[in-house]
C-alpha positions as CSV (number, residue, x, y, z in Angstrom):
1,M,15.7,19.8,-16.6
2,P,13.8,22.5,-14.8
3,M,15.7,24.2,-12.0
4,N,15.2,27.1,-9.7
5,R,17.6,29.0,-7.5
6,E,16.3,27.4,-4.3
7,H,17.5,23.9,-5.3
8,A,20.8,24.1,-3.5
9,S,20.0,26.9,-1.0
10,K,20.4,24.6,2.0
11,G,22.7,22.0,0.4
12,Y,22.6,18.6,-1.3
13,K,24.0,15.1,-1.1
14,V,25.2,13.1,-4.1
15,L,24.3,9.4,-3.6
16,T,26.2,6.8,-5.5
17,T,26.1,3.8,-3.2
18,T,23.6,1.2,-2.3
19,D,23.9,1.9,1.4
20,A,20.8,3.1,3.2
21,T,21.1,6.9,3.5
22,T,19.3,9.1,6.0
23,F,19.0,12.6,4.7
24,A,16.0,15.0,4.7
25,F,15.3,16.0,1.1
26,Y,12.5,17.7,-0.8
27,G,13.3,16.3,-4.2
28,F,16.0,14.5,-6.1
29,T,17.7,14.6,-9.5
30,V,18.6,11.4,-11.2
31,I,21.9,12.0,-13.0
32,S,22.5,8.3,-14.0
33,E,19.5,6.0,-14.4
34,A,18.6,4.9,-10.9
35,T,16.6,2.2,-9.2
36,I,15.3,2.9,-5.7
37,S,14.9,-0.1,-3.4
38,S,13.3,1.9,-0.6
39,I,12.3,5.5,0.2
40,T,11.0,6.7,3.5
41,A,8.5,9.6,3.8
42,P,9.5,12.7,5.8
43,T,8.7,12.5,9.5
44,V,8.5,16.3,9.9
45,V,6.0,18.8,8.6
46,G,7.3,20.6,5.5
47,A,7.5,24.3,4.6
48,E,3.9,24.2,3.5
49,N,2.8,23.2,7.1
50,T,1.1,20.0,6.1
51,A,1.9,16.3,6.7
52,Y,3.3,14.5,3.7
53,D,1.2,11.9,2.0
54,G,3.3,10.2,-0.7
55,D,3.3,6.8,-2.3
56,E,6.9,5.8,-1.5
57,D,6.3,2.1,-2.3
58,G,5.2,3.1,-5.8
59,L,8.8,4.2,-6.7
60,A,10.5,1.1,-5.4
61,G,11.9,-1.3,-8.0
62,D,11.4,0.9,-11.1
63,A,14.4,2.2,-13.1
64,L,14.0,6.0,-13.1
65,P,15.4,7.9,-16.1
66,V,17.6,11.0,-15.8
67,G,15.5,13.9,-14.5
68,Y,14.2,15.8,-11.5
69,Y,11.6,14.2,-9.2
70,P,9.9,16.5,-6.7
71,V,9.5,13.8,-4.1
72,R,10.2,14.5,-0.4
73,G,11.9,11.9,1.8
74,S,13.9,11.3,5.0
75,A,15.8,8.2,3.9
76,I,16.5,6.4,0.6
77,T,18.3,3.3,-0.6
78,L,19.4,2.8,-4.2
79,T,19.8,-0.5,-6.0
80,S,21.7,1.2,-8.7
81,G,22.4,4.6,-10.3
82,K,23.3,8.1,-9.1
83,V,21.2,10.8,-7.6
84,I,21.5,14.3,-6.1
85,L,19.3,14.7,-3.0
86,W,18.2,18.4,-2.5
87,K,18.3,19.2,1.3
88,E,15.0,20.0,2.9
């Protein structure tokens, strides 16, 4: 899994529940196959000073294998699995 020293420079959150979780993140690492039921795009401009234009609905419902996903978000809900959210 590719890593860089900035990954935990601001902090992180380990998500293991199916509760809706509000947390500004710039990517996440799946550490146990995870299924996302919903993900919300960021509501603030990121470090690159542009608005975010992701396809959050495209991730919902698919089982994601272990790995790093460079997807920004402001909230996420899992159906199953375990992820680390890297703080924005």
